C-alpha positions as CSV (number, residue, x, y, z in Angstrom):
1,A,-17.0,-3.1,5.9
2,R,-17.0,-4.5,9.4
3,V,-20.5,-5.8,9.0
4,A,-19.8,-7.3,5.6
5,Q,-16.8,-9.1,7.0
6,Y,-17.3,-9.9,10.7
7,E,-21.1,-9.9,11.2
8,L,-22.4,-11.7,8.1
9,R,-24.6,-13.9,10.2
10,S,-26.4,-10.8,11.5
11,L,-27.5,-9.7,8.1
12,P,-31.0,-10.3,6.8
13,P,-31.0,-13.1,4.3
14,D,-31.5,-10.8,1.3
15,R,-28.6,-8.6,2.3
16,L,-26.4,-11.6,3.1
17,A,-27.1,-13.0,-0.4
18,E,-26.2,-9.6,-1.9
19,I,-22.9,-9.4,0.0
20,R,-22.0,-13.0,-0.9
21,F,-22.8,-12.3,-4.6
22,L,-20.6,-9.1,-4.6
23,R,-17.8,-11.0,-2.9
24,R,-17.9,-13.8,-5.4
25,Q,-17.8,-11.2,-8.3
26,V,-14.8,-9.4,-6.8
27,S,-13.0,-12.7,-6.2
28,A,-13.7,-13.9,-9.7
29,L,-12.6,-10.7,-11.3
30,L,-9.3,-10.6,-9.3
31,E,-8.6,-14.3,-10.0
32,S,-9.3,-13.7,-13.8
33,D,-6.9,-10.8,-13.9
34,I,-4.2,-12.7,-12.0
35,E,-4.6,-15.7,-14.3
36,A,-4.3,-13.5,-17.3
37,G,-1.1,-12.0,-15.9
38,V,0.3,-15.4,-15.2
39,A,-0.5,-16.5,-18.8
40,T,1.5,-13.6,-20.2
41,G,4.4,-14.1,-17.7
42,A,3.8,-10.7,-16.0
43,F,2.6,-12.4,-12.7
44,L,4.1,-15.4,-11.0
45,P,1.9,-16.3,-8.0
46,P,2.4,-19.9,-7.1
47,E,-1.2,-20.4,-6.2
48,T,-3.7,-18.1,-7.8
49,H,-6.6,-18.9,-5.5
50,E,-4.5,-18.3,-2.4
51,T,-3.0,-15.2,-3.8
52,V,-6.5,-13.8,-4.4
53,R,-7.4,-14.7,-0.8
54,A,-4.3,-12.9,0.5
55,I,-5.1,-9.8,-1.5
56,L,-8.7,-9.7,-0.5
57,S,-7.6,-10.2,3.2
58,L,-5.4,-7.1,2.9
59,C,-8.4,-5.2,1.5
60,I,-11.0,-6.4,4.0
61,D,-9.1,-6.6,7.2
62,I,-8.1,-2.9,7.1
63,A,-11.6,-2.2,8.3
64,R,-10.8,-3.9,11.6
65,W,-8.0,-1.6,12.6
66,Y,-8.0,1.5,10.5
67,S,-8.8,4.8,12.2
68,P,-8.9,8.2,10.6
69,R,-7.0,9.5,13.6
70,G,-4.1,7.1,12.8
71,P,-0.7,8.2,11.4
72,R,-1.5,7.2,7.8
73,S,-4.0,8.7,5.4
74,P,-6.2,6.4,3.2
75,T,-4.1,7.4,0.2
76,E,-0.8,6.5,1.9
77,L,-2.2,3.1,3.0
78,G,-3.5,2.5,-0.5
79,E,-0.1,3.1,-1.9
80,I,1.6,0.9,0.6
81,Y,-0.9,-1.9,0.1
82,A,-0.7,-1.6,-3.7
83,D,3.0,-1.9,-3.5
84,L,2.6,-5.0,-1.3
85,V,0.3,-6.6,-3.8
86,V,2.6,-5.8,-6.7
87,R,5.5,-7.5,-4.8
88,M,3.3,-10.5,-4.1
89,I,2.4,-11.2,-7.7
90,T,5.4,-10.0,-9.8
91,P,8.6,-11.9,-10.3
92,P,11.6,-10.7,-8.4
93,P,14.3,-8.8,-10.3
94,T,16.8,-10.9,-12.0
95,P,20.1,-11.0,-10.0
96,G,22.8,-9.1,-11.9
97,L,20.3,-7.5,-14.3
98,V,21.3,-3.9,-14.8
99,T,18.3,-1.6,-15.2
100,G,18.8,1.9,-16.5
101,P,21.6,3.2,-18.6
102,S,24.5,0.9,-19.3
103,P,27.6,1.8,-17.3
104,T,30.5,3.3,-19.1
105,P,33.3,0.7,-19.5
106,P,36.6,1.6,-17.8
107,V,39.3,3.0,-19.9
108,V,42.3,0.6,-20.0
109,D,45.5,2.2,-21.2
110,N,48.1,-0.4,-20.3
111,L,47.4,-2.8,-23.2
112,A,50.6,-2.0,-25.0
113,P,53.0,-5.0,-25.3
114,G,55.7,-4.8,-23.0
C-alpha cells in the first residue's frame, strides 16, 4: 500500500499503469454507488467526487501509520472507519424523531369538571 500511494513515481511504467487503472476502477465504483444512494435519498453527500476522495483517503492513508503492534486490530479499525464513512454519507437523524417503540402516554386523572 505504501508503494501504491507514496512511491508511484518509482514503479516501472507497466506497474504504474496497472495501479492507476485499479485506482480509477475503485473510484468509479465508489462514485457510482454513492450517486445511486443519493438518487434514492439514502445518501446525502454534498459533493460526490469529494466524498469519494475523502473515503479513499481514509482507506489509503492507514498504510502510512498502521502498525500490527498498535492498540487496535484491523477488524476494530475497519469497524471504526466503516462507521465514519456511514456518518459521512447518510443524513443526520431528524430532530425530535422517536425511533423505537412509542412511549406510553401519561395517565391523566384530573379531567373531571370541577
